[in-house]
C-alpha positions in Angstrom: 44.8 20.6 -47.0 41.2 22.5 -46.7 40.3 23.5 -42.8 37.1 22.8 -42.5 34.1 23.7 -39.6 32.1 21.0 -38.4 28.5 22.5 -40.2 25.6 22.4 -37.2 22.3 21.6 -38.2 19.5 22.8 -36.0 15.9 21.2 -35.7 13.3 22.1 -33.6 13.1 19.6 -30.3 9.8 20.0 -29.0 10.1 17.0 -26.4 13.8 17.7 -25.5 12.6 21.5 -24.9 9.6 20.1 -22.6 11.7 17.5 -20.2 14.3 19.8 -19.8 12.2 23.0 -19.3 10.1 21.3 -17.0 12.9 19.5 -15.3 15.7 22.3 -14.9 14.2 25.4 -16.4 16.0 25.3 -19.3 13.8 26.1 -22.3 16.2 27.4 -24.6 19.1 25.3 -26.7 22.0 27.3 -25.5 21.3 26.7 -21.9 21.0 22.6 -22.6 24.2 20.2 -22.5 25.1 16.6 -23.2 28.0 16.6 -20.6 28.0 14.6 -17.6 26.1 15.9 -15.4 27.8 17.6 -12.0 28.7 15.7 -8.8 25.9 17.7 -7.3 23.2 17.7 -9.3 23.9 13.5 -9.1 23.9 13.8 -5.5 19.9 15.4 -6.1 18.9 12.7 -8.4 20.3 10.4 -5.3 17.9 12.3 -3.1 15.1 12.0 -5.9 15.0 8.6 -5.9 15.4 8.3 -2.0 12.3 10.1 -1.9 10.3 8.2 -4.4 11.2 5.4 -2.5 10.1 6.3 0.8 7.0 7.6 -1.0 6.4 4.1 -2.8 6.5 2.6 0.8 4.6 5.0 2.9 1.6 5.2 -0.3 1.7 1.1 -0.3 1.3 1.2 3.7 -1.2 3.4 3.8 -3.3 1.4 0.9 -2.8 -1.8 3.0 -3.7 0.0 6.1 -6.8 0.8 4.8 -8.4 -2.2 6.5 -7.6 -0.4 10.0 -8.6 3.2 9.5 -11.3 3.6 11.8 -8.4 1.9 14.5 -6.4 4.9 13.4 -9.1 7.1 14.3 -9.9 5.9 17.7 -6.4 5.7 18.6 -5.9 9.7 17.8 -9.0 10.4 19.2 -7.8 8.9 22.8 -5.1 11.0 22.3 -6.3 14.4 21.6 -9.7 14.2 22.9 -11.5 15.0 19.9 -12.6 12.7 17.0 -11.6 13.6 12.9 -11.2 11.7 10.3 -7.2 11.9 10.3 -6.8 9.7 7.1 -7.9 12.4 4.7 -5.3 14.7 5.4 -2.3 11.9 5.1 -4.2 10.4 2.2 -4.4 13.5 0.2 -0.8 15.0 1.1 0.3 11.2 -0.1 -1.3 11.3 -3.0 -0.3 14.7 -4.1 3.4 13.7 -2.9 3.7 10.7 -5.0 2.2 12.4 -8.1 4.4 15.3 -7.7 7.6 12.8 -7.2 7.0 10.3 -10.1 6.4 13.0 -12.2 10.2 14.3 -11.6 11.4 10.5 -12.0 10.0 10.0 -14.9 11.6 13.5 -16.6 14.8 12.9 -15.0 14.7 8.9 -16.3 14.3 10.6 -20.4 17.3 13.2 -19.3 19.5 10.2 -18.8 17.9 8.3 -21.8 18.8 11.6 -24.1 21.8 12.6 -22.6 20.8 15.6 -21.3 22.6 17.1 -17.9 20.4 16.4 -14.7 19.9 20.1 -13.7 17.4 20.2 -11.5 15.6 23.7 -11.4 15.8 25.0 -7.4 12.1 25.1 -6.7 11.8 21.6 -7.6 14.8 21.1 -5.5 12.8 22.7 -2.2 9.7 20.8 -3.4 11.5 17.5 -3.2 13.5 18.4 0.0 10.1 19.1 1.4 8.2 16.2 0.3 11.2 13.9 1.9 11.2 15.6 5.0 7.1 15.4 5.3 7.6 11.9 4.5 10.0 10.9 7.0 8.2 12.9 9.9 4.9 11.2 8.9 6.2 7.8 9.5 8.0 8.7 13.0 4.6 9.9 13.9 2.8 7.0 12.7 5.8 4.5 14.6 4.4 6.6 17.8 1.0 6.3 17.5 0.4 3.2 15.9 3.7 1.3 15.7 1.7 -1.8 15.6 0.4 -1.3 12.3 3.9 -1.8 10.7 3.1 -5.9 11.1 0.1 -5.2 8.4 3.1 -4.7 5.4 4.2 -8.8 6.2 0.5 -9.7 6.1 -0.2 -7.8 3.2 3.1 -9.9 1.4 1.3 -13.1 1.5 -1.4 -11.4 -0.9 0.2 -9.1 -2.8 3.8 -10.7 -3.3 3.0 -12.5 -6.4 2.1 -9.7 -7.8 4.5 -7.0 -6.8 7.1 -9.4 -8.0 5.9 -9.3 -11.1 5.8 -5.4 -11.1 9.5 -5.0 -10.0 10.7 -7.6 -12.7 9.0 -5.1 -15.5 10.8 -2.0 -13.7 14.4 -3.4 -13.1 13.9 -4.8 -16.4 13.1 -1.5 -17.9 16.0 0.2 -16.3 18.2 -1.7 -18.1 18.3 0.6 -21.1 20.0 3.3 -19.1 22.2 0.9 -17.0 23.5 -0.5 -20.3 23.9 2.7 -22.0 26.1 4.0 -18.6 28.0 1.0 -18.2 28.6 0.2 -22.2 30.7 3.4 -22.5 34.1 3.6 -23.6 35.7 5.2 -21.1 35.7 2.8 -18.3 35.6 3.6 -14.7 35.1 2.1 -11.3 31.8 3.9 -10.9 30.8 2.0 -14.0 31.6 -1.2 -12.7 29.7 -0.4 -9.2 26.8 0.4 -11.3 26.9 -2.6 -13.1 27.6 -5.3 -10.2 25.0 -3.1 -8.5 22.3 -3.8 -11.0 23.0 -7.3 -11.4 23.1 -8.1 -7.5 19.2 -6.8 -7.7 18.3 -8.8 -10.4 19.8 -11.9 -9.4 17.9 -11.4 -5.9 14.3 -10.3 -7.9 14.8 -13.4 -10.0 15.6 -15.6 -6.3 13.0 -13.8 -4.4 9.6 -16.3 -4.8 11.6 -18.5 -2.7 10.9 -16.7 0.1 7.1 -16.5 -0.2 4.7 -17.8 2.2 1.4 -16.9 0.0 -1.5 -19.4 1.3 -3.8 -18.7 -1.1 -0.7 -20.9 -3.6 -2.1 -24.1 -3.0 -4.3 -26.6 -4.6 -8.1 -25.8 -4.9 -9.3 -28.7 -3.4 -7.2 -28.0 -0.4 -9.5 -25.1 0.1 -11.5 -24.6 3.2 -14.9 -24.0 3.9 -15.9 -19.9 4.0 -14.9 -18.1 7.2 -18.0 -17.4 8.9 -18.5 -13.5 9.6 -18.6 -12.1 13.0 -20.4 -8.5 13.0 -17.9 -6.7 14.9 -20.2 -4.5 17.3 -22.2 -5.2 14.2 -22.3 -3.5 10.9 -20.4 0.0 12.1 -20.1 1.2 8.3 -24.0 1.5 8.1 -25.2 2.2 11.2 -23.8 3.7 14.9 -21.7 1.2 16.7 -22.9 -1.0 19.3 -26.9 -0.4 18.5 -29.8 -3.0 17.8 -29.6 -1.0 13.8 -26.2 -1.6 13.5 -26.8 -5.6 14.5 -29.5 -5.6 12.2 -27.5 -5.1 9.4 -24.8 -7.2 10.0 -27.3 -10.0 10.1 -28.9 -8.6 7.0 -25.3 -9.2 5.1 -24.8 -12.5 6.2 -23.1 -12.4 9.5 -23.3 -15.5 12.1 -22.4 -13.8 15.0 -22.7 -10.6 16.8 -19.5 -9.1 18.8 -20.0 -6.4 21.3 -18.3 -4.3 23.9 -19.8 -4.7 27.4 -19.5 -2.6 30.2 -21.7 -2.8 33.5 -23.5 0.3 34.8 -23.6 1.4 38.4 -27.0 -0.7 39.2 -25.6 -3.6 37.5 -27.1 -3.1 34.2 -24.7 -4.5 31.2 -24.6 -2.2 28.4 -22.4 -2.0 25.2 -19.9 0.8 24.9 -16.2 0.4 23.4 -15.0 4.0 24.8 -14.6 4.3 28.5 -16.5 7.4 28.4 -20.0 8.6 26.3 -17.8 11.5 24.8 -17.6 9.9 21.3 -20.8 8.1 20.6 -23.5 9.8 22.1 -25.3 13.4 23.0 -23.5 13.3 26.6 -22.0 16.6 26.3 -25.3 18.4 26.4 -27.5 16.5 28.7 -24.9 16.0 30.5 -21.9 18.2 30.4 -20.3 17.9 33.7 -20.1 14.4 33.7 -18.8 14.0 30.0 -15.5 12.7 30.8 -16.8 10.6 33.5 -16.3 6.8 33.4 -19.1 5.7 31.3 -19.8 2.5 33.8 -20.2 5.3 36.8 -23.8 6.0 35.1 -26.6 4.4 36.0 -29.1 2.5 33.5 -32.1 5.6 33.7 -29.3 8.1 33.0 -28.0 6.2 29.7 -30.9 4.8 28.2 -31.7 8.7 28.3 -29.0 9.6 26.0 -29.1 10.1 22.0 -26.4 7.1 20.4 -27.1 8.0 16.8 -26.6 11.5 15.7 -22.9 11.6 16.3 -22.8 8.9 13.4 -24.7 11.2 11.0 -22.7 14.2 12.0 -19.3 12.5 12.4 -19.5 10.1 9.3 -16.6 7.7 10.3 -16.8 6.1 7.2 -17.7 8.1 4.6 -21.4 5.8 4.0 -24.0 8.3 5.2 -24.5 9.8 1.8 -25.3 6.0 0.9 -28.5 6.0 3.5 -31.8 6.8 2.9 -33.9 9.3 4.4 -35.8 6.6 6.8 -32.4 5.1 7.2 -30.7 8.5 9.0 -34.1 9.3 10.8 -34.2 5.3 12.4 -30.4 6.1 12.8 -30.9 9.8 14.7 -33.1 8.0 17.4 -31.2 5.6 18.5 -29.9 4.7 22.3 -27.7 3.1 24.2 -28.0 -0.6 23.7 -28.4 -2.6 26.7 -26.5 -6.3 26.3 -30.2 -8.0 26.8 -31.7 -6.3 23.8 -28.8 -7.4 21.8 -28.7 -11.1 22.7 -32.7 -11.4 22.5 -32.0 -10.2 18.6 -29.2 -12.9 18.6 -31.6 -15.5 19.3 -34.4 -14.4 17.2 -31.5 -14.7 14.5 -30.4 -18.1 16.0 -26.9 -16.6 15.8 -24.2 -16.5 18.2 -22.8 -13.6 20.3 -19.1 -12.6 21.1 -18.7 -10.4 24.2 -15.8 -8.4 25.3 -16.6 -7.8 28.6 -14.6 -4.6 30.6 -14.4 -5.2 34.2 -15.5 -1.7 36.1 -12.7 0.1 38.1 -12.1 -1.1 41.5 -14.0 1.8 43.3 -17.3 0.5 41.1 -20.2 -0.5 43.0 -20.5 -3.9 41.1 -16.3 -4.4 40.8 -16.8 -8.2 42.1 -20.6 -8.9 41.4 -20.0 -7.8 37.4 -19.6 -11.1 36.1 -22.9 -12.2 37.5 -24.7 -9.4 36.3 -23.7 -10.1 33.3 -24.2 -14.1 33.3 -27.6 -12.9 34.6 -28.5 -11.0 31.2 -27.3 -13.9 29.1 -29.5 -16.1 30.8 -32.2 -13.8 30.7 -32.2 -13.3 27.2 -33.0 -17.0 26.9 -30.0 -17.9 24.7 -27.9 -21.5 24.9 -24.5 -20.5 26.9 -22.9 -22.8 24.5 -23.4 -19.9 22.0 -21.9 -17.5 23.8 -18.2 -16.6 23.7 -16.9 -14.6 26.2 -13.2 -12.1 26.0 -13.5 -11.4 29.7 -10.2 -8.3 31.0 -9.3 -10.7 34.3 -7.0 -12.4 35.8 -6.9 -16.5 35.3 -8.1 -16.3 38.8 -11.3 -15.1 38.2 -12.0 -17.2 35.3 -13.7 -20.3 37.3 -16.2 -17.6 38.3 -18.1 -17.2 34.8 -17.8 -21.5 33.9 -20.8 -22.3 32.0 -19.6 -19.6 29.2 -17.5 -20.3 26.3 -14.1 -18.3 27.4 -12.0 -17.0 24.9 -8.5 -15.0 25.3 -7.3 -12.2 22.8 -3.7 -13.7 23.0 -1.4 -16.0 21.2 -0.7 -19.4 23.2 0.5 -22.7 23.1 -1.5 -25.3 22.7 -0.4 -26.5 26.2 -1.5 -23.1 27.6 -4.8 -23.0 26.5 -5.8 -26.5 27.6 -4.3 -25.9 31.2 -6.3 -22.8 31.2 -9.6 -24.1 30.1 -9.9 -21.9 27.3 -12.2 -22.9 24.3 -11.1 -20.7 21.6 -8.9 -17.5 20.6 -10.0 -14.1 19.7 -6.7 -12.9 17.9 -5.4 -10.1 15.9 -4.5 -10.6 12.0 -0.7 -9.9 12.4 -0.5 -12.3 15.1 -1.8 -15.5 13.2 0.3 -17.7 11.0 -0.6 -20.6 8.8 1.2 -22.9 11.2 -0.4 -21.4 14.0 -3.7 -22.0 12.7 -3.2 -25.4 11.5 -2.1 -26.3 14.5 -4.9 -24.8 16.7 -7.3 -26.6 14.4 -5.6 -30.1 14.9 -5.9 -29.6 18.6 -9.9 -28.5 18.2 -9.3 -25.0 19.2 -11.3 -22.3 17.4 -9.8 -19.3 16.2 -11.2 -16.1 15.2 -9.5 -13.2 13.3 -10.1 -9.5 13.8 -10.3 -6.3 11.9 -11.0 -8.0 8.9 -12.3 -5.6 6.7 -10.8 -5.6 3.3 -11.5 -8.9 0.7 -7.5 -9.5 0.1 -7.3 -9.8 4.2 -10.5 -11.8 4.0 -9.0 -14.2 0.6 -5.9 -15.1 2.6 -7.5 -16.0 5.9 -9.8 -17.8 3.7 -6.5 -19.9 2.4 -5.0 -20.2 5.8 -8.5 -22.0 6.6 -9.3 -19.3 9.7 -13.3 -20.4 11.0 -13.9 -17.3 11.9 -13.2 -13.2 11.1 -13.9 -10.4 13.2 -15.5 -7.4 10.7 -16.6 -4.2 10.6 -18.0 -4.4 6.9 -19.7 -7.4 6.6 -21.6 -5.7 3.8 -18.1 -6.2 2.0 -16.9 -9.5 2.7 -20.4 -10.9 1.9 -19.5 -9.9 -2.0 -16.2 -12.4 -1.3 -17.8 -15.9 -2.7 -14.7 -17.4 -3.4 -10.4 -15.9 -2.9 -9.7 -12.9 -5.1 -6.8 -15.3 -6.4 -6.0 -18.9 -5.7 -3.0 -20.5 -7.6 -1.7 -24.1 -8.0 2.4 -24.3 -6.7 2.8 -25.7 -10.6 1.1 -22.9 -12.1 3.1 -20.1 -10.3 6.3 -22.1 -10.6 5.6 -22.1 -14.2 4.9 -17.9 -14.1 8.0 -17.5 -12.0 10.3 -18.9 -13.7 8.6 -18.0 -17.5 9.2 -14.4 -16.4 12.1 -14.1 -14.8 13.9 -16.6 -18.3 11.9 -13.5 -20.4 13.2 -10.8 -18.3 17.0 -12.2 -18.7 16.6 -12.4 -22.4 15.0 -8.9 -23.0 18.2 -7.8 -20.5 20.5 -9.7 -22.2 19.0 -7.7 -25.6 19.4 -4.7 -24.7 22.8 -5.0 -23.5 23.9 -6.2 -26.9 21.7 -3.5 -28.8 23.7 -0.9 -26.6 26.9 -2.4 -27.3 26.4 -2.5 -31.1 24.8 1.4 -31.0 27.8 2.7 -29.2 29.9 1.1 -31.1 28.8 2.6 -34.1 28.9 6.0 -32.9 32.3 6.1 -31.6 32.9 5.0 -35.6 31.7 7.9 -37.0 33.2 11.6 -36.8 31.2 14.8 -36.4 30.5 15.3 -39.8 29.2 12.1 -40.1 26.3 12.3 -37.5 25.5 15.5 -38.6 25.2 14.4 -41.7 22.6 11.9 -40.3 20.6 13.8 -38.5 19.2 15.8 -41.5 17.1 15.4 -44.1 17.4 14.1 -47.6 16.3 16.5 -49.0 19.3 17.7 -51.6 19.8 21.6 -50.8 22.8 24.3 -50.6 23.8 23.5 -46.9 23.6 19.9 -46.9 25.9 19.5 -50.0 28.4 21.7 -48.7 28.5 19.6 -45.6 28.9 16.7 -48.1 32.0 18.5 -49.4 33.7 18.8 -46.1 32.9 15.3 -45.0 34.8 14.3 -48.6 37.6 16.9 -47.6 38.1 15.4 -44.3 38.0 11.6 -45.6 40.7 13.0 -48.2 43.2 14.6 -45.6 42.7 11.7 -43.5 43.2 8.4 -46.0 43.7 9.6 -49.8 47.0 10.8 -51.3 47.4 13.8 -53.2 48.1 12.3 -56.6 44.4 11.2 -56.3 41.4 12.8 -58.1 38.2 14.0 -56.9 35.2 14.5 -58.6 31.6 16.1 -57.3 28.2 16.0 -59.1 26.8 18.8 -58.6 23.5 17.2 -60.0 23.3 14.5 -56.9 25.8 16.7 -54.5 27.9 13.0 -54.3 31.6 13.0 -54.6 33.7 11.0 -57.1 37.0 10.9 -56.9 39.6 9.3 -59.6 43.4 9.2 -59.9 44.2 12.4 -61.3 42.8 15.5 -60.0 39.7 16.8 -58.8 37.3 17.8 -61.2 33.3 19.0 -61.0 
């Protein structure tokens, strides 16, 4: 009997060294192992996957929440009293964290596919844990400051669900290679069966997910309603300071059919345009009236308000990152803007033959115009010469005061039933996009109730509302929506059903093929002894080490299956062996 040791043939494995080196700082061959990962390292892999999924959710949220970035900064300003673009550090940290975690995830999957242990380096463990905790704290903070914004996720799925479904299908299909490699092993365990069951359930849910989709743009092209009219929300605040004449001019130049403004009333009864309760953010009141900068804007008289600059803040803070796109002439004009009166805005609307949507804020009870504010507003409308039918007002007053503003088209910013609308004498609704649905819009239109939706700044949201049949959208970015002549995507039900079923069938066929291939591959490996595996790994070039290994392989086969009386011959000229009855020869 011939005793032998398996011959080890070492080759350079640059890719394996790169993967294990970056992931676990295991650059040397002797540091690596193909044994199963420990439970501790598997736990860190689960933490890594959790961080990736949470960051994926977080990144998607901020991607769709871009529609409301300015509203987020305004909410933070109302809490802190200082205007800063808080989205910049959030986006920067999200991009860095997501890139880092995604890279580690890719390396981890390479470890699994190569059969290497998941030994995450301690520096990466600190990084993963820090990223996870930072993301969790971010989610908690947003929920506290901006909790209503989570609704945009459901709204966005009306546009992105078909594409996210295809992406998820590709991802889960690709992961099947790793799942199959794990569950088809010879030694079966309960964990393997659990992994297979979870994978099958995920796959089944993914295949049937389109049954739950509610996408307005999956419709017949002939059923598409006319393009929604664009309302310039405070003008075009991305191109000029909000609620100023130059901003309203820009909105009209970019196709706005209606101008929306926030109206307050001064102590001497002049309605003027101002979003905030005070003048700190959008004027230089801190320089002109430093002791009154926190005072309610409505307690200034019109002469004092008119003396303030309402344009320099826009050039200095650049709230929409658009100042660099302005010409020197535009910057000079913007820098000289003053607070706009309601009369001046309405005169501009008359000249442009457009309509107006006014969000009128009632003064505080101690204000001298507390009881006559609606008459001041109505007087400005009449003085401007605009038809009252072309003016809609959203007044923050009880229903008992609505009768005093008769003659103007009255609107509310709350969702009401058709019965309530008729009882309260309301002609239109101004709703946040999160409070609208395709069914509600169809019901309102069937009962001749006009609906305008705000704020709509991104093409995907504009397209979704267009497919829903919304007649008016209020936007901070009319220049962006103007470049959307047709919904971003529109697909018939039959076309989408074909894509959905076809992609499911292709995915299922690929997964069955992968499981079959992995089963055949594992069966083949289990039929080889260690010498055969090593022999298949080396090159075919004839050399002394290869010949010796072949001899060891042959002796192994003799001991396992040949009788002692059989003869084995080795041919040195080609390195292969031949056996014959009678003895062993070369």
